[in-house]
C-alpha positions as CSV (number, residue, x, y, z in Angstrom):
1,M,100.0,108.4,118.8
2,S,99.4,106.1,121.8
3,S,100.0,106.4,125.5
4,S,103.2,104.3,125.0
5,D,104.7,107.3,123.2
6,L,104.2,109.6,126.2
7,I,107.2,109.3,128.4
8,V,108.6,112.2,130.5
9,D,112.4,112.0,130.7
10,T,114.1,114.9,132.3
11,G,117.4,113.3,133.1
12,T,116.5,113.3,136.8
13,A,113.2,111.5,136.4
14,R,111.5,109.2,133.9
15,Y,107.8,108.3,134.0
16,P,104.9,107.4,131.8
17,V,101.8,109.5,131.1
18,I,99.0,107.1,130.3
19,V,96.0,108.6,128.5
20,E,93.3,106.1,127.7
21,S,89.5,105.7,128.1
22,G,89.0,103.4,131.1
23,A,92.6,103.6,132.2
24,R,91.7,103.8,135.9
25,Q,91.0,100.0,135.9
26,E,94.7,99.4,135.4
27,L,95.8,101.4,138.5
28,P,96.5,98.5,140.8
29,H,98.5,96.7,138.2
30,L,100.5,99.8,137.3
31,L,101.3,100.6,140.9
32,K,102.9,97.1,141.2
33,E,104.7,97.5,137.8
34,Y,106.3,100.7,138.9
35,G,107.2,99.5,142.4
36,L,104.8,101.9,144.2
37,G,103.7,100.6,147.5
38,G,103.5,101.1,151.2
39,T,100.4,102.9,152.4
40,L,98.5,104.8,149.7
41,W,97.5,108.3,150.8
42,L,94.5,109.1,148.5
43,V,93.8,112.8,148.3
44,S,90.7,114.0,146.5
45,D,88.2,116.8,146.6
46,S,84.6,116.6,147.6
47,S,83.2,116.7,144.1
48,V,85.5,114.1,142.5
49,F,85.5,111.8,145.5
50,A,81.7,111.6,145.3
51,H,82.0,110.3,141.8
52,Y,85.0,108.0,141.9
53,G,86.3,107.7,145.5
54,A,84.5,104.5,146.5
55,E,85.5,102.9,143.1
56,I,89.2,103.7,143.4
57,Q,89.3,102.6,147.0
58,A,87.7,99.3,146.2
59,L,90.0,98.7,143.2
60,L,93.1,99.3,145.5
61,S,91.8,97.4,148.5
62,Q,90.9,94.4,146.5
63,A,94.4,94.4,145.2
64,G,95.7,94.2,148.7
65,Y,96.7,97.9,149.2
66,T,96.2,99.8,152.5
67,V,94.5,103.0,151.6
68,Q,94.1,106.2,153.7
69,T,91.7,108.8,152.3
70,Y,91.5,112.6,152.7
71,V,88.9,114.8,151.0
72,V,89.4,118.6,150.7
73,P,86.7,121.1,149.7
74,S,86.4,121.6,145.9
75,G,87.8,124.8,144.6
76,E,90.9,127.0,144.3
77,A,90.6,128.0,147.9
78,S,91.9,124.6,149.0
79,K,95.3,125.5,147.6
80,S,96.1,127.2,150.9
81,Q,98.6,127.1,153.7
82,E,95.9,126.0,156.1
83,Q,94.7,123.1,153.9
84,L,98.3,122.0,153.4
85,W,99.0,122.0,157.1
86,Q,95.9,119.9,157.7
87,L,97.2,117.4,155.1
88,Y,100.5,117.2,157.0
89,T,98.8,116.7,160.3
90,W,96.6,113.9,158.8
91,M,99.6,112.1,157.3
92,I,102.0,112.4,160.1
93,S,99.5,111.5,162.9
94,S,98.4,108.5,160.8
95,G,102.0,107.2,160.5
96,V,103.2,108.1,157.0
97,E,106.5,106.5,156.0
98,R,109.0,107.3,153.3
99,R,108.1,104.1,151.3
100,D,104.5,105.3,151.0
101,T,102.8,106.9,148.0
102,V,100.5,109.8,147.6
103,L,97.7,109.5,145.0
104,A,96.3,112.8,143.8
105,L,92.7,112.1,142.5
106,G,91.2,115.3,141.0
107,G,91.9,118.4,139.1
108,G,94.8,120.8,139.2
109,V,94.0,122.0,142.7
110,V,94.2,118.5,144.2
111,G,97.3,117.7,142.1
112,D,99.1,120.8,143.2
113,L,98.2,120.5,146.8
114,A,98.7,116.8,147.2
115,G,101.8,117.0,145.1
116,F,103.3,119.7,147.4
117,A,102.5,117.6,150.4
118,A,104.2,114.6,148.8
119,A,107.2,116.7,147.9
120,S,107.7,118.0,151.4
121,V,106.4,115.5,154.0
122,L,109.3,113.5,155.4
123,R,111.4,115.4,152.8
124,G,109.5,113.8,149.9
125,I,107.6,110.6,149.1
126,A,106.3,109.0,145.9
127,L,103.5,110.7,144.0
128,V,101.0,109.4,141.4
129,Q,98.8,111.9,139.6
130,L,95.3,110.8,138.7
131,P,93.9,113.8,136.9
132,T,90.1,113.9,136.4
133,T,89.7,117.3,134.6
134,L,90.7,118.1,131.0
135,L,92.9,120.9,132.3
136,A,94.8,118.7,134.7
137,M,95.2,115.9,132.1
138,V,96.8,118.1,129.5
139,D,98.8,120.4,131.8
140,A,98.8,120.4,135.6
141,S,99.4,116.7,136.2
142,V,102.5,116.5,134.0
143,G,105.8,118.1,134.8
144,G,106.2,118.1,138.5
145,K,105.1,121.6,139.5
146,T,103.4,121.5,142.8
147,G,102.4,124.2,145.2
148,I,99.8,126.5,146.9
149,N,98.6,130.0,146.4
150,H,99.5,133.2,148.3
151,P,97.2,136.2,148.6
152,L,99.8,138.1,146.6
153,G,99.9,135.6,143.7
154,K,99.1,132.2,142.3
155,N,101.5,129.2,142.9
156,L,104.1,131.4,144.5
157,I,104.9,128.7,147.1
158,G,105.8,125.2,146.0
159,A,108.4,122.7,144.7
160,F,109.3,120.7,141.7
161,H,108.4,117.1,142.5
162,Q,108.0,114.8,139.5
163,P,105.3,112.1,139.8
164,R,106.2,108.4,139.3
165,L,103.2,107.9,137.1
166,V,100.4,109.9,135.5
167,L,97.2,108.0,134.7
168,A,94.6,110.0,132.8
169,D,91.3,108.2,132.2
170,T,89.4,110.2,129.6
171,A,86.2,108.4,130.5
172,M,86.2,110.4,133.7
173,L,85.4,113.6,131.8
174,Q,81.8,112.3,131.5
175,S,81.2,113.6,135.0
176,L,82.9,117.0,134.4
177,P,80.6,120.0,134.6
178,G,80.4,121.9,131.3
179,R,82.2,125.0,132.6
180,E,85.1,122.9,133.9
181,L,85.3,121.2,130.6
182,R,85.4,124.5,128.7
183,S,88.1,125.7,131.1
184,G,90.3,122.7,130.1
185,W,90.0,123.5,126.4
186,A,92.0,126.7,127.0
187,E,95.1,124.7,127.8
188,V,94.5,122.4,124.9
189,I,94.2,125.4,122.5
190,K,97.3,126.9,124.2
191,H,99.4,123.9,123.3
192,G,98.3,124.2,119.7
193,V,99.3,127.9,119.6
194,I,102.7,127.4,121.2
195,R,103.9,124.2,119.5
196,D,101.4,122.2,117.4
197,A,99.7,124.0,114.5
198,E,98.1,120.7,113.4
199,L,96.5,120.3,116.8
200,F,95.2,123.8,116.5
201,A,93.7,123.0,113.1
202,M,92.2,119.8,114.5
203,L,90.5,121.8,117.2
204,E,89.1,124.2,114.6
205,A,87.8,121.3,112.4
206,H,86.0,119.6,115.4
207,A,84.8,122.7,117.3
208,A,81.2,121.8,116.5
209,D,81.7,118.3,117.8
210,F,83.1,119.5,121.1
211,Q,80.9,122.5,121.7
212,Q,78.2,120.6,123.5
213,H,78.8,118.1,126.2
214,A,76.9,115.1,124.7
215,P,78.3,115.1,121.2
216,F,81.8,115.6,122.8
217,L,81.4,112.5,124.8
218,Q,80.1,110.5,121.8
219,A,83.4,111.2,120.1
220,A,85.4,109.3,122.8
221,G,88.1,108.1,120.4
222,L,88.7,111.6,119.0
223,L,88.7,113.0,122.5
224,T,91.5,110.6,123.6
225,T,93.5,111.4,120.5
226,V,93.2,115.2,121.1
227,V,94.2,114.8,124.8
228,Q,97.1,112.6,123.9
229,R,98.3,115.1,121.3
230,A,98.0,118.0,123.8
231,V,99.8,116.0,126.5
232,A,102.6,115.3,124.0
233,V,103.4,119.0,123.8
234,K,103.8,119.2,127.6
235,V,105.8,116.0,127.7
236,A,108.3,117.2,125.1
237,V,108.8,120.6,126.7
238,V,109.1,119.3,130.3
239,S,111.6,116.6,129.1
240,A,113.8,119.3,127.5
241,D,113.5,121.8,130.4
242,E,112.4,120.4,133.8
243,R,112.8,123.5,135.9
244,E,111.8,126.3,133.6
245,Q,115.3,127.5,132.8
246,G,114.5,128.0,129.1
247,L,112.0,126.3,126.8
248,R,109.5,125.5,129.5
249,I,108.5,129.1,129.9
250,I,106.5,128.8,126.7
251,L,103.9,126.8,128.6
252,N,103.1,130.1,130.4
253,Y,101.5,131.5,127.3
254,G,98.4,133.4,128.5
255,H,99.4,132.9,132.1
256,T,101.2,136.2,132.9
257,L,98.0,138.2,132.8
258,G,95.8,135.2,133.5
259,H,97.4,134.6,136.9
260,A,97.3,138.3,137.7
261,L,93.6,138.3,136.8
262,E,92.9,135.3,139.1
263,A,94.7,136.9,142.0
264,T,92.9,140.2,141.5
265,L,89.6,138.5,141.6
266,G,90.5,136.3,144.6
267,Y,90.5,133.0,142.7
268,A,86.8,133.0,142.8
269,E,85.1,134.6,139.8
270,L,87.0,132.9,137.0
271,L,88.2,129.4,136.5
272,H,91.9,129.0,135.6
273,G,91.3,128.2,132.0
274,E,88.9,131.2,131.6
275,A,91.6,133.5,133.0
276,V,94.2,131.9,130.7
277,A,92.0,132.4,127.7
278,I,91.7,136.1,128.4
279,G,95.4,136.2,128.9
280,M,96.0,134.5,125.6
281,H,93.8,137.0,123.8
282,A,95.6,139.9,125.5
283,A,99.0,138.5,124.6
284,A,98.0,138.1,121.0
285,R,96.9,141.7,120.9
286,I,100.2,142.8,122.3
287,A,102.0,140.7,119.7
288,V,100.0,142.2,116.9
289,D,100.7,145.7,118.2
290,M,104.4,144.8,118.3
291,G,104.3,143.7,114.7
292,I,105.3,140.1,115.4
293,F,101.9,138.3,115.0
294,A,99.4,138.6,112.1
295,A,96.1,140.2,113.0
296,A,94.4,137.4,111.0
297,D,96.0,134.8,113.3
298,A,95.0,136.7,116.4
299,E,91.5,136.7,115.1
300,R,91.7,133.0,114.4
301,Q,92.8,132.3,118.0
302,R,90.0,134.5,119.3
303,R,87.4,132.6,117.2
304,L,88.7,129.3,118.4
305,L,88.7,130.3,122.1
306,E,85.1,131.5,121.8
307,A,84.0,128.5,119.8
308,Y,84.9,126.4,122.9
309,G,82.9,128.7,125.1
310,L,85.8,130.6,126.6
311,P,85.9,134.4,127.4
312,T,88.4,136.7,125.7
313,S,87.5,140.0,127.4
314,F,88.3,141.2,130.9
315,P,85.4,141.1,133.4
316,T,83.8,144.6,133.6
317,D,84.3,144.8,137.4
318,V,88.0,143.9,137.5
319,D,90.6,146.5,138.6
320,R,92.8,146.5,135.6
321,E,95.5,148.7,137.3
322,Q,95.8,146.0,140.0
323,V,96.1,143.3,137.3
324,L,99.0,145.2,135.8
325,A,100.7,145.7,139.1
326,L,100.4,142.0,139.9
327,T,102.1,141.0,136.7
328,L,105.3,142.5,138.2
329,R,105.2,139.8,140.9
330,D,104.9,137.0,138.4
331,K,107.4,134.2,138.8
332,K,108.8,135.0,135.3
333,V,109.9,138.5,136.3
334,Q,113.7,139.1,136.2
335,N,115.2,142.4,137.1
336,R,111.7,143.9,137.0
337,Q,111.4,142.9,133.4
338,I,108.4,140.7,132.5
339,H,109.2,137.8,130.3
340,W,106.2,137.7,128.0
341,V,105.4,134.6,125.9
342,L,104.0,136.0,122.7
343,P,102.8,134.3,119.5
344,V,104.7,134.6,116.3
345,S,102.5,132.3,114.3
346,I,100.1,129.5,115.1
347,G,102.4,126.8,116.4
348,T,105.3,129.1,117.4
349,V,105.9,131.6,120.2
350,S,108.8,133.7,121.4
351,V,109.8,135.0,124.8
352,R,110.2,138.8,125.0
353,D,111.4,141.1,127.7
354,D,111.1,144.3,125.6
355,V,107.3,144.8,125.8
356,P,106.6,148.5,126.7
357,E,104.5,148.9,129.8
358,A,102.6,151.6,128.0
359,L,101.6,148.9,125.4
360,V,100.4,146.5,128.0
361,R,98.5,149.3,129.7
362,S,96.8,150.2,126.4
363,V,95.8,146.6,125.8
364,L,94.4,146.2,129.3
365,L,92.5,149.5,129.3
366,H,90.8,149.1,125.9
């Protein structure tokens, strides 16, 4: 597989997802190739901008682009109404036009926030996703979901706004803190569980290589291959179901309880991938108790999550009753029935709306 194979085509939008080591050097050329111009509104966070902001600005300026830069604080708290309004004020007061382009340089927080700004300012302008975290590369940057959090739940306010280009430079993962890297592995593992058993087996085979930061980075070619394969799952699902009317819901495996857990903890204690890992383990336990997933496969998933440094147990201080209550506000709830994504085998999941609340409560409380 190569980046040339990764094309999102939803019927309403078509764009490439380029995953290569060193890919950021091609950004000016690719912007021209895809007709993206006007003023470039570069949005990043304080951590990412410190590593790559000056370099990206120089690349674009030397190519003749006008670049405006805005830096938000690092962390989930920036996905807020207040921060979004500040972005609007910056862009509007600085003369944003409909021919302009937003560049989202960072992880999922920046991609969601800047993407929602691009979707809504002047009723929508072009967006380019430049993911810098493993989680954003394999998941958040692809598919057009943008938005901010609400105190009652994660990503409850937003819009679908497909990017015109996704450019993922795997060399940027060299600067990623170890915990952020581990968080990203949760989404990679998720893609193996829901749709690609061979990817899951590949992750098992190379767990020792990827456990530590240094050996992980030495296997750059393998890293790019794994990321491309994980992205391919997202590309295929999004192309088939842009707005989550059917197949795309499988990408929410682990997220029903994961999102509720994040909201309960105020988006502070756990990283997104850590919460998703806990949610995946809980979903597997539910599936085992329902008799649709083998206990041996649930154990295989647990071992793999833990091999990549991810938690599988709820934090001891979390209010589990609140977690349960928040699942009912999940975006996948219809007629008060939670649509659970549950594993059937490694590589296959099903969507169920017949999971007894008593079973969920039992899994959460034990």
